[in-house]
C-alpha positions as CSV (number, residue, x, y, z in Angstrom):
1,M,1.2,-19.0,-0.8
2,V,-0.3,-19.2,2.6
3,I,0.2,-16.2,4.9
4,T,0.1,-16.7,8.5
5,E,-1.5,-14.4,11.0
6,K,1.8,-13.3,12.5
7,E,3.0,-12.4,8.9
8,M,-0.4,-10.5,8.3
9,D,0.3,-8.4,11.4
10,V,3.7,-7.5,10.0
11,V,2.2,-6.7,6.6
12,D,-0.5,-4.6,8.5
13,Q,1.9,-2.7,10.6
14,E,4.0,-1.9,7.5
15,W,1.1,-0.6,5.7
16,M,0.3,1.7,8.6
17,E,3.7,3.0,8.7
18,L,3.5,3.8,5.0
19,I,0.2,5.3,5.4
20,L,1.3,7.5,8.3
21,E,4.6,8.5,6.4
22,A,2.4,9.5,3.6
23,R,0.3,11.8,5.8
24,K,3.5,13.2,7.2
25,I,4.6,14.5,3.9
26,G,1.3,15.9,3.0
27,L,-0.3,13.1,0.9
28,S,-4.1,12.5,1.3
29,I,-5.7,9.0,1.3
30,E,-6.8,9.9,-2.2
31,D,-3.2,10.5,-3.4
32,V,-2.2,7.1,-2.1
33,R,-5.3,5.5,-3.5
34,N,-4.5,7.0,-6.9
35,F,-0.8,6.0,-6.8
36,L,-2.0,2.4,-5.9
37,T,-4.4,2.3,-8.6
38,Q,-2.0,3.8,-11.1
39,D,0.7,1.2,-10.3
40,E,-1.9,-1.7,-10.3
41,L,-2.8,-0.5,-13.9
42,K,0.8,-0.6,-15.2
43,S,1.3,-4.0,-13.7
44,S,-1.7,-5.5,-15.4
45,A,-0.7,-3.7,-18.6
46,T,2.5,-5.6,-18.9
47,Y,1.0,-9.2,-18.8
């Protein structure tokens, strides 16, 4: 799958919105990082 520069801009914008929303509800960068790592571990365990 090839991602175009325009698609990457959309993805980047969505990530920024998610991070800003996480900050609004009081989550730290570490909280987000832990969540993503936990989710990544779950995904790799199912394969």
